[in-house]
A tleap script that builds the chain and sets N, CA, C and O, in Angstrom:
source leaprc.protein.ff14SB
mol = sequence {
  NMET PRO MET ILE GLU ALA VAL CYS THR ILE
  THR ALA LYS GLY GLN THR THR VAL PRO LYS
  ALA ILE ARG GLN ALA LEU GLY VAL SER TYR
  GLY GLY ARG ILE ILE PHE ARG VAL GLU GLY
  ASP THR VAL SER LEU HIE ALA ALA PRO GLU
  PRO GLU ALA ASP PRO ALA LEU ALA PRO PHE
  LEU ALA LEU LEU GLU ARG ASP ILE ALA SER
  ALA PRO GLU ARG LEU ALA ALA LEU ALA PRO
  ALA LEU VAL GLU ARG MET ALA ALA ALA THR
  GLU GLY VAL THR VAL ASP PRO GLU THR PRO
  ILE GLU GLY ASP VAL ALA CLEU
}
set mol.1.N position { -37.944 -19.224 -21.167 }
set mol.1.CA position { -36.945 -20.171 -20.691 }
set mol.1.C position { -37.660 -21.265 -19.904 }
set mol.1.O position { -38.523 -20.974 -19.076 }
set mol.2.N position { -37.304 -22.516 -20.159 }
set mol.2.CA position { -37.935 -23.606 -19.415 }
set mol.2.C position { -37.493 -23.582 -17.960 }
set mol.2.O position { -36.427 -23.062 -17.632 }
set mol.3.N position { -38.319 -24.145 -17.099 }
set mol.3.CA position { -37.968 -24.190 -15.683 }
set mol.3.C position { -36.791 -25.146 -15.487 }
set mol.3.O position { -36.775 -26.255 -16.022 }
set mol.4.N position { -35.819 -24.697 -14.716 }
set mol.4.CA position { -34.668 -25.531 -14.368 }
set mol.4.C position { -34.617 -25.575 -12.851 }
set mol.4.O position { -34.697 -24.538 -12.193 }
set mol.5.N position { -34.487 -26.746 -12.308 }
set mol.5.CA position { -34.403 -26.891 -10.859 }
set mol.5.C position { -33.220 -27.776 -10.538 }
set mol.5.O position { -33.033 -28.822 -11.160 }
set mol.6.N position { -32.423 -27.364 -9.572 }
set mol.6.CA position { -31.264 -28.153 -9.167 }
set mol.6.C position { -31.067 -27.999 -7.669 }
set mol.6.O position { -31.332 -26.936 -7.108 }
set mol.7.N position { -30.612 -29.041 -7.036 }
set mol.7.CA position { -30.378 -29.043 -5.597 }
set mol.7.C position { -28.884 -28.955 -5.351 }
set mol.7.O position { -28.102 -29.610 -6.041 }
set mol.8.N position { -28.475 -28.147 -4.369 }
set mol.8.CA position { -27.071 -28.077 -3.979 }
set mol.8.C position { -26.996 -28.085 -2.465 }
set mol.8.O position { -27.992 -27.843 -1.783 }
set mol.9.N position { -25.824 -28.362 -1.949 }
set mol.9.CA position { -25.607 -28.472 -0.512 }
set mol.9.C position { -24.809 -27.279 -0.015 }
set mol.9.O position { -23.890 -26.819 -0.693 }
set mol.10.N position { -25.154 -26.778 1.158 }
set mol.10.CA position { -24.420 -25.671 1.785 }
set mol.10.C position { -23.405 -26.267 2.751 }
set mol.10.O position { -23.752 -27.110 3.579 }
set mol.11.N position { -22.157 -25.832 2.647 }
set mol.11.CA position { -21.089 -26.346 3.509 }
set mol.11.C position { -21.158 -25.694 4.887 }
set mol.11.O position { -21.964 -24.794 5.124 }
set mol.12.N position { -20.307 -26.158 5.778 }
set mol.12.CA position { -20.240 -25.596 7.126 }
set mol.12.C position { -19.841 -24.127 7.111 }
set mol.12.O position { -20.166 -23.379 8.033 }
set mol.13.N position { -19.135 -23.715 6.058 }
set mol.13.CA position { -18.731 -22.315 5.923 }
set mol.13.C position { -19.796 -21.476 5.229 }
set mol.13.O position { -19.571 -20.296 4.963 }
set mol.14.N position { -20.959 -22.068 4.930 }
set mol.14.CA position { -22.021 -21.329 4.269 }
set mol.14.C position { -21.816 -21.204 2.770 }
set mol.14.O position { -22.428 -20.347 2.134 }
set mol.15.N position { -20.970 -22.040 2.199 }
set mol.15.CA position { -20.672 -21.974 0.768 }
set mol.15.C position { -21.420 -23.069 0.024 }
set mol.15.O position { -21.802 -24.085 0.603 }
set mol.16.N position { -21.618 -22.847 -1.255 }
set mol.16.CA position { -22.235 -23.849 -2.105 }
set mol.16.C position { -21.692 -23.692 -3.518 }
set mol.16.O position { -21.058 -22.688 -3.843 }
set mol.17.N position { -21.942 -24.677 -4.338 }
set mol.17.CA position { -21.591 -24.600 -5.749 }
set mol.17.C position { -22.872 -24.413 -6.526 }
set mol.17.O position { -23.818 -25.186 -6.373 }
set mol.18.N position { -22.908 -23.395 -7.356 }
set mol.18.CA position { -24.080 -23.180 -8.200 }
set mol.18.C position { -24.039 -24.267 -9.271 }
set mol.18.O position { -23.053 -24.371 -10.000 }
set mol.19.N position { -25.078 -25.068 -9.377 }
set mol.19.CA position { -25.067 -26.162 -10.347 }
set mol.19.C position { -24.820 -25.672 -11.775 }
set mol.19.O position { -25.224 -24.572 -12.152 }
set mol.20.N position { -24.151 -26.513 -12.550 }
set mol.20.CA position { -23.765 -26.155 -13.910 }
set mol.20.C position { -24.955 -25.715 -14.754 }
set mol.20.O position { -24.855 -24.738 -15.496 }
set mol.21.N position { -26.070 -26.415 -14.653 }
set mol.21.CA position { -27.247 -26.058 -15.456 }
set mol.21.C position { -27.730 -24.649 -15.124 }
set mol.21.O position { -28.179 -23.921 -16.009 }
set mol.22.N position { -27.639 -24.265 -13.859 }
set mol.22.CA position { -28.066 -22.922 -13.439 }
set mol.22.C position { -27.076 -21.887 -13.961 }
set mol.22.O position { -27.482 -20.848 -14.480 }
set mol.23.N position { -25.765 -22.166 -13.825 }
set mol.23.CA position { -24.744 -21.236 -14.327 }
set mol.23.C position { -24.910 -21.021 -15.820 }
set mol.23.O position { -24.827 -19.893 -16.307 }
set mol.24.N position { -25.146 -22.108 -16.545 }
set mol.24.CA position { -25.314 -21.988 -17.990 }
set mol.24.C position { -26.561 -21.180 -18.335 }
set mol.24.O position { -26.529 -20.344 -19.237 }
set mol.25.N position { -27.656 -21.426 -17.621 }
set mol.25.CA position { -28.896 -20.697 -17.899 }
set mol.25.C position { -28.724 -19.200 -17.642 }
set mol.25.O position { -29.317 -18.376 -18.338 }
set mol.26.N position { -27.910 -18.852 -16.639 }
set mol.26.CA position { -27.673 -17.439 -16.316 }
set mol.26.C position { -26.572 -16.825 -17.182 }
set mol.26.O position { -26.424 -15.604 -17.224 }
set mol.27.N position { -25.807 -17.662 -17.866 }
set mol.27.CA position { -24.690 -17.150 -18.656 }
set mol.27.C position { -23.540 -16.700 -17.783 }
set mol.27.O position { -22.824 -15.761 -18.131 }
set mol.28.N position { -23.355 -17.366 -16.641 }
set mol.28.CA position { -22.307 -17.007 -15.680 }
set mol.28.C position { -21.276 -18.128 -15.653 }
set mol.28.O position { -21.631 -19.302 -15.551 }
set mol.29.N position { -20.000 -17.763 -15.743 }
set mol.29.CA position { -18.940 -18.762 -15.675 }
set mol.29.C position { -17.963 -18.397 -14.572 }
set mol.29.O position { -18.241 -17.531 -13.742 }
set mol.30.N position { -16.814 -19.067 -14.569 }
set mol.30.CA position { -15.799 -18.842 -13.536 }
set mol.30.C position { -15.512 -17.343 -13.389 }
set mol.30.O position { -15.274 -16.648 -14.376 }
set mol.31.N position { -15.538 -16.864 -12.159 }
set mol.31.CA position { -15.260 -15.449 -11.900 }
set mol.31.C position { -16.485 -14.572 -12.052 }
set mol.31.O position { -16.458 -13.396 -11.690 }
set mol.32.N position { -17.560 -15.136 -12.586 }
set mol.32.CA position { -18.791 -14.356 -12.737 }
set mol.32.C position { -19.419 -14.074 -11.378 }
set mol.32.O position { -19.079 -14.699 -10.374 }
set mol.33.N position { -20.322 -13.139 -11.371 }
set mol.33.CA position { -20.968 -12.760 -10.110 }
set mol.33.C position { -22.471 -12.995 -10.228 }
set mol.33.O position { -23.060 -12.862 -11.301 }
set mol.34.N position { -23.072 -13.349 -9.094 }
set mol.34.CA position { -24.508 -13.576 -9.057 }
set mol.34.C position { -25.125 -12.763 -7.925 }
set mol.34.O position { -24.447 -12.347 -6.985 }
set mol.35.N position { -26.417 -12.552 -8.045 }
set mol.35.CA position { -27.168 -11.801 -7.032 }
set mol.35.C position { -28.243 -12.722 -6.466 }
set mol.35.O position { -28.998 -13.340 -7.217 }
set mol.36.N position { -28.306 -12.810 -5.146 }
set mol.36.CA position { -29.409 -13.493 -4.480 }
set mol.36.C position { -30.398 -12.423 -4.061 }
set mol.36.O position { -30.012 -11.416 -3.468 }
set mol.37.N position { -31.665 -12.630 -4.363 }
set mol.37.CA position { -32.695 -11.671 -3.979 }
set mol.37.C position { -33.747 -12.415 -3.159 }
set mol.37.O position { -34.273 -13.435 -3.603 }
set mol.38.N position { -34.055 -11.907 -1.961 }
set mol.38.CA position { -35.062 -12.503 -1.098 }
set mol.38.C position { -36.272 -11.583 -1.064 }
set mol.38.O position { -36.168 -10.410 -0.705 }
set mol.39.N position { -37.417 -12.129 -1.442 }
set mol.39.CA position { -38.678 -11.397 -1.389 }
set mol.39.C position { -39.668 -12.293 -0.673 }
set mol.39.O position { -40.119 -13.302 -1.216 }
set mol.40.N position { -40.008 -11.908 0.571 }
set mol.40.CA position { -40.874 -12.763 1.371 }
set mol.40.C position { -40.170 -14.073 1.645 }
set mol.40.O position { -39.059 -14.092 2.175 }
set mol.41.N position { -40.828 -15.187 1.280 }
set mol.41.CA position { -40.196 -16.487 1.497 }
set mol.41.C position { -39.644 -17.085 0.199 }
set mol.41.O position { -39.432 -18.293 0.102 }
set mol.42.N position { -39.415 -16.219 -0.795 }
set mol.42.CA position { -38.887 -16.666 -2.075 }
set mol.42.C position { -37.499 -16.083 -2.309 }
set mol.42.O position { -37.266 -14.897 -2.074 }
set mol.43.N position { -36.587 -16.921 -2.772 }
set mol.43.CA position { -35.234 -16.489 -3.107 }
set mol.43.C position { -35.052 -16.669 -4.608 }
set mol.43.O position { -35.368 -17.722 -5.162 }
set mol.44.N position { -34.542 -15.634 -5.254 }
set mol.44.CA position { -34.241 -15.750 -6.680 }
set mol.44.C position { -32.768 -15.466 -6.902 }
set mol.44.O position { -32.121 -14.790 -6.102 }
set mol.45.N position { -32.258 -15.986 -7.981 }
set mol.45.CA position { -30.847 -15.876 -8.310 }
set mol.45.C position { -30.742 -15.235 -9.684 }
set mol.45.O position { -31.421 -15.651 -10.623 }
set mol.46.N position { -29.887 -14.216 -9.802 }
set mol.46.CA position { -29.752 -13.470 -11.051 }
set mol.46.C position { -28.272 -13.274 -11.364 }
set mol.46.O position { -27.441 -13.202 -10.459 }
set mol.47.N position { -27.955 -13.190 -12.639 }
set mol.47.CA position { -26.590 -12.841 -13.040 }
set mol.47.C position { -26.382 -11.372 -12.698 }
set mol.47.O position { -27.235 -10.537 -12.999 }
set mol.48.N position { -25.250 -11.052 -12.069 }
set mol.48.CA position { -24.942 -9.667 -11.731 }
set mol.48.C position { -24.350 -8.983 -12.957 }
set mol.48.O position { -23.580 -9.589 -13.702 }
set mol.49.N position { -24.708 -7.726 -13.161 }
set mol.49.CA position { -24.093 -7.012 -14.284 }
set mol.49.C position { -22.593 -6.870 -14.058 }
set mol.49.O position { -22.128 -6.766 -12.923 }
set mol.50.N position { -21.856 -6.868 -15.142 }
set mol.50.CA position { -20.410 -6.697 -15.046 }
set mol.50.C position { -20.112 -5.304 -14.524 }
set mol.50.O position { -20.718 -4.332 -14.975 }
set mol.51.N position { -19.174 -5.188 -13.566 }
set mol.51.CA position { -18.839 -3.853 -13.059 }
set mol.51.C position { -18.223 -3.001 -14.162 }
set mol.51.O position { -17.526 -3.503 -15.043 }
set mol.52.N position { -18.492 -1.728 -14.094 }
set mol.52.CA position { -17.924 -0.819 -15.089 }
set mol.52.C position { -16.419 -0.700 -14.880 }
set mol.52.O position { -15.925 -0.723 -13.753 }
set mol.53.N position { -15.720 -0.577 -15.968 }
set mol.53.CA position { -14.263 -0.433 -15.895 }
set mol.53.C position { -13.907 0.922 -15.284 }
set mol.53.O position { -14.641 1.897 -15.440 }
set mol.54.N position { -12.793 0.966 -14.600 }
set mol.54.CA position { -12.292 2.211 -14.022 }
set mol.54.C position { -11.898 3.136 -15.168 }
set mol.54.O position { -11.012 2.793 -15.951 }
set mol.55.N position { -12.539 4.306 -15.286 }
set mol.55.CA position { -12.248 5.177 -16.421 }
set mol.55.C position { -10.839 5.760 -16.412 }
set mol.55.O position { -10.369 6.242 -17.442 }
set mol.56.N position { -10.164 5.725 -15.283 }
set mol.56.CA position { -8.820 6.293 -15.211 }
set mol.56.C position { -7.733 5.256 -15.478 }
set mol.56.O position { -6.601 5.617 -15.801 }
set mol.57.N position { -8.062 3.982 -15.348 }
set mol.57.CA position { -7.029 2.957 -15.441 }
set mol.57.C position { -6.429 2.836 -16.842 }
set mol.57.O position { -5.206 2.835 -16.987 }
set mol.58.N position { -7.266 2.735 -17.872 }
set mol.58.CA position { -6.747 2.567 -19.243 }
set mol.58.C position { -5.866 3.746 -19.661 }
set mol.58.O position { -4.781 3.517 -20.196 }
set mol.59.N position { -6.287 5.003 -19.440 }
set mol.59.CA position { -5.398 6.111 -19.812 }
set mol.59.C position { -4.082 6.102 -19.030 }
set mol.59.O position { -3.032 6.432 -19.581 }
set mol.60.N position { -4.135 5.727 -17.750 }
set mol.60.CA position { -2.919 5.680 -16.940 }
set mol.60.C position { -1.968 4.611 -17.468 }
set mol.60.O position { -0.768 4.856 -17.599 }
set mol.61.N position { -2.503 3.418 -17.775 }
set mol.61.CA position { -1.659 2.351 -18.311 }
set mol.61.C position { -1.085 2.735 -19.673 }
set mol.61.O position { 0.059 2.399 -19.979 }
set mol.62.N position { -1.868 3.434 -20.489 }
set mol.62.CA position { -1.375 3.892 -21.793 }
set mol.62.C position { -0.239 4.896 -21.601 }
set mol.62.O position { 0.743 4.874 -22.343 }
set mol.63.N position { -0.371 5.768 -20.613 }
set mol.63.CA position { 0.686 6.733 -20.303 }
set mol.63.C position { 1.968 5.998 -19.907 }
set mol.63.O position { 3.050 6.330 -20.390 }
set mol.64.N position { 1.847 5.010 -19.038 }
set mol.64.CA position { 3.022 4.237 -18.628 }
set mol.64.C position { 3.661 3.540 -19.830 }
set mol.64.O position { 4.882 3.542 -19.986 }
set mol.65.N position { 2.821 2.950 -20.671 }
set mol.65.CA position { 3.339 2.246 -21.839 }
set mol.65.C position { 4.121 3.188 -22.755 }
set mol.65.O position { 5.211 2.847 -23.216 }
set mol.66.N position { 3.562 4.375 -23.018 }
set mol.66.CA position { 4.260 5.344 -23.879 }
set mol.66.C position { 5.564 5.801 -23.249 }
set mol.66.O position { 6.579 5.933 -23.932 }
set mol.67.N position { 5.531 6.041 -21.942 }
set mol.67.CA position { 6.723 6.515 -21.243 }
set mol.67.C position { 7.834 5.461 -21.282 }
set mol.67.O position { 8.995 5.784 -21.532 }
set mol.68.N position { 7.473 4.213 -21.036 }
set mol.68.CA position { 8.468 3.142 -21.052 }
set mol.68.C position { 9.015 2.950 -22.470 }
set mol.68.O position { 10.217 2.765 -22.661 }
set mol.69.N position { 8.115 2.998 -23.462 }
set mol.69.CA position { 8.554 2.812 -24.846 }
set mol.69.C position { 9.471 3.942 -25.303 }
set mol.69.O position { 10.409 3.711 -26.067 }
set mol.70.N position { 9.204 5.165 -24.839 }
set mol.70.CA position { 10.003 6.305 -25.296 }
set mol.70.C position { 11.341 6.425 -24.575 }
set mol.70.O position { 12.279 7.004 -25.122 }
set mol.71.N position { 11.448 5.892 -23.367 }
set mol.71.CA position { 12.699 6.019 -22.614 }
set mol.71.C position { 12.920 4.800 -21.721 }
set mol.71.O position { 12.897 4.929 -20.497 }
set mol.72.N position { 13.133 3.624 -22.305 }
set mol.72.CA position { 13.303 2.417 -21.490 }
set mol.72.C position { 14.521 2.484 -20.579 }
set mol.72.O position { 14.589 1.765 -19.581 }
set mol.73.N position { 15.472 3.329 -20.908 }
set mol.73.CA position { 16.674 3.449 -20.063 }
set mol.73.C position { 16.352 4.039 -18.686 }
set mol.73.O position { 17.155 3.925 -17.761 }
set mol.74.N position { 15.195 4.659 -18.551 }
set mol.74.CA position { 14.823 5.236 -17.250 }
set mol.74.C position { 14.305 4.186 -16.274 }
set mol.74.O position { 14.172 4.467 -15.083 }
set mol.75.N position { 14.012 2.992 -16.756 }
set mol.75.CA position { 13.566 1.931 -15.854 }
set mol.75.C position { 14.731 1.526 -14.960 }
set mol.75.O position { 15.866 1.407 -15.420 }
set mol.76.N position { 14.447 1.320 -13.701 }
set mol.76.CA position { 15.501 0.930 -12.766 }
set mol.76.C position { 14.968 -0.129 -11.810 }
set mol.76.O position { 13.789 -0.127 -11.454 }
set mol.77.N position { 15.836 -1.014 -11.409 }
set mol.77.CA position { 15.467 -2.047 -10.449 }
set mol.77.C position { 15.262 -1.423 -9.077 }
set mol.77.O position { 15.823 -0.370 -8.771 }
set mol.78.N position { 14.461 -2.076 -8.260 }
set mol.78.CA position { 14.292 -1.619 -6.884 }
set mol.78.C position { 15.595 -1.839 -6.128 }
set mol.78.O position { 16.343 -2.775 -6.410 }
set mol.79.N position { 15.848 -0.975 -5.176 }
set mol.79.CA position { 17.049 -1.119 -4.351 }
set mol.79.C position { 16.952 -2.426 -3.563 }
set mol.79.O position { 15.880 -2.762 -3.059 }
set mol.80.N position { 18.055 -3.166 -3.450 }
set mol.80.CA position { 18.032 -4.448 -2.727 }
set mol.80.C position { 17.485 -4.321 -1.300 }
set mol.80.O position { 16.785 -5.214 -0.823 }
set mol.81.N position { 17.800 -3.223 -0.625 }
set mol.81.CA position { 17.301 -3.045 0.747 }
set mol.81.C position { 15.777 -2.937 0.762 }
set mol.81.O position { 15.123 -3.453 1.668 }
set mol.82.N position { 15.218 -2.268 -0.239 }
set mol.82.CA position { 13.764 -2.143 -0.326 }
set mol.82.C position { 13.134 -3.502 -0.621 }
set mol.82.O position { 12.096 -3.837 -0.050 }
set mol.83.N position { 13.739 -4.274 -1.491 }
set mol.83.CA position { 13.239 -5.611 -1.807 }
set mol.83.C position { 13.230 -6.473 -0.544 }
set mol.83.O position { 12.268 -7.201 -0.297 }
set mol.84.N position { 14.291 -6.395 0.251 }
set mol.84.CA position { 14.362 -7.163 1.495 }
set mol.84.C position { 13.285 -6.729 2.476 }
set mol.84.O position { 12.651 -7.573 3.108 }
set mol.85.N position { 13.067 -5.418 2.613 }
set mol.85.CA position { 12.022 -4.916 3.515 }
set mol.85.C position { 10.642 -5.367 3.061 }
set mol.85.O position { 9.807 -5.737 3.887 }
set mol.86.N position { 10.395 -5.339 1.750 }
set mol.86.CA position { 9.105 -5.773 1.220 }
set mol.86.C position { 8.889 -7.264 1.485 }
set mol.86.O position { 7.797 -7.681 1.870 }
set mol.87.N position { 9.935 -8.058 1.276 }
set mol.87.CA position { 9.836 -9.495 1.514 }
set mol.87.C position { 9.556 -9.781 2.985 }
set mol.87.O position { 8.729 -10.635 3.305 }
set mol.88.N position { 10.239 -9.072 3.878 }
set mol.88.CA position { 10.029 -9.272 5.317 }
set mol.88.C position { 8.621 -8.855 5.731 }
set mol.88.O position { 7.992 -9.515 6.558 }
set mol.89.N position { 8.133 -7.766 5.157 }
set mol.89.CA position { 6.811 -7.258 5.531 }
set mol.89.C position { 5.683 -8.166 5.050 }
set mol.89.O position { 4.596 -8.153 5.627 }
set mol.90.N position { 5.924 -8.949 4.009 }
set mol.90.CA position { 4.870 -9.796 3.450 }
set mol.90.C position { 5.102 -11.283 3.697 }
set mol.90.O position { 4.369 -12.123 3.175 }
set mol.91.N position { 6.116 -11.609 4.489 }
set mol.91.CA position { 6.417 -13.011 4.767 }
set mol.91.C position { 5.221 -13.686 5.437 }
set mol.91.O position { 4.685 -13.188 6.427 }
set mol.92.N position { 4.816 -14.818 4.886 }
set mol.92.CA position { 3.702 -15.571 5.460 }
set mol.92.C position { 2.319 -15.056 5.073 }
set mol.92.O position { 1.308 -15.620 5.492 }
set mol.93.N position { 2.270 -14.003 4.287 }
set mol.93.CA position { 0.986 -13.436 3.874 }
set mol.93.C position { 0.550 -14.109 2.574 }
set mol.93.O position { 1.302 -14.144 1.600 }
set mol.94.N position { -0.668 -14.642 2.568 }
set mol.94.CA position { -1.216 -15.260 1.371 }
set mol.94.C position { -2.242 -14.304 0.774 }
set mol.94.O position { -3.119 -13.806 1.480 }
set mol.95.N position { -2.130 -14.056 -0.508 }
set mol.95.CA position { -3.029 -13.118 -1.184 }
set mol.95.C position { -3.675 -13.805 -2.369 }
set mol.95.O position { -3.003 -14.474 -3.154 }
set mol.96.N position { -4.978 -13.639 -2.494 }
set mol.96.CA position { -5.699 -14.125 -3.667 }
set mol.96.C position { -6.159 -12.903 -4.437 }
set mol.96.O position { -7.100 -12.237 -4.005 }
set mol.97.N position { -5.528 -12.580 -5.570 }
set mol.97.CA position { -5.891 -11.365 -6.302 }
set mol.97.C position { -7.308 -11.390 -6.861 }
set mol.97.O position { -7.811 -10.357 -7.304 }
set mol.98.N position { -7.949 -12.532 -6.847 }
set mol.98.CA position { -9.328 -12.631 -7.342 }
set mol.98.C position { -10.360 -12.311 -6.258 }
set mol.98.O position { -11.543 -12.156 -6.560 }
set mol.99.N position { -9.925 -12.211 -5.011 }
set mol.99.CA position { -10.848 -11.916 -3.922 }
set mol.99.C position { -11.281 -10.463 -4.013 }
set mol.99.O position { -10.440 -9.567 -4.073 }
set mol.100.N position { -12.601 -10.222 -4.023 }
set mol.100.CA position { -13.052 -8.825 -4.101 }
set mol.100.C position { -12.702 -8.057 -2.825 }
set mol.100.O position { -12.647 -8.631 -1.738 }
set mol.101.N position { -12.473 -6.783 -2.969 }
set mol.101.CA position { -12.180 -5.915 -1.835 }
set mol.101.C position { -13.515 -5.484 -1.224 }
set mol.101.O position { -14.393 -4.985 -1.927 }
set mol.102.N position { -13.658 -5.677 0.071 }
set mol.102.CA position { -14.900 -5.316 0.743 }
set mol.102.C position { -14.758 -3.926 1.358 }
set mol.102.O position { -13.679 -3.555 1.820 }
set mol.103.N position { -15.831 -3.173 1.362 }
set mol.103.CA position { -15.838 -1.854 1.976 }
set mol.103.C position { -15.269 -0.788 1.045 }
set mol.103.O position { -14.899 -1.068 -0.095 }
set mol.104.N position { -15.208 0.426 1.552 }
set mol.104.CA position { -14.720 1.552 0.781 }
set mol.104.C position { -13.204 1.501 0.689 }
set mol.104.O position { -12.531 1.075 1.627 }
set mol.105.N position { -12.683 1.929 -0.424 }
set mol.105.CA position { -11.244 1.983 -0.641 }
set mol.105.C position { -10.866 3.429 -0.911 }
set mol.105.O position { -11.404 4.055 -1.825 }
set mol.106.N position { -9.958 3.955 -0.133 }
set mol.106.CA position { -9.479 5.316 -0.335 }
set mol.106.C position { -8.057 5.252 -0.868 }
set mol.106.O position { -7.210 4.542 -0.326 }
set mol.107.N position { -7.809 5.987 -1.916 }
set mol.107.CA position { -6.463 6.005 -2.487 }
set mol.107.C position { -5.779 7.311 -2.174 }
set mol.107.O position { -4.632 7.518 -2.571 }
savepdb mol mol.pdb
quit
């Protein structure tokens, strides 16, 4: 691969935009992940491997799909009081579903 060099600026929040030529060379696009590696006084940038899929999620979703398809009459709306409580509990809360969860998650 030929050498590619690009300059970018770090914002006050410590953020930067990875230049397009670098993203293309790494094969990383929107939502992709990168790894910064520091060795001595050298920093390298690498495409991060895609995380492995949750092995339980696909079978669980398939189970739900079969259950709904076999008995759609069992689906029921949430109780209005529960909907109101949920709305009140989340009022003013902004959520970005693309933001990765940091730390351990216990279910």
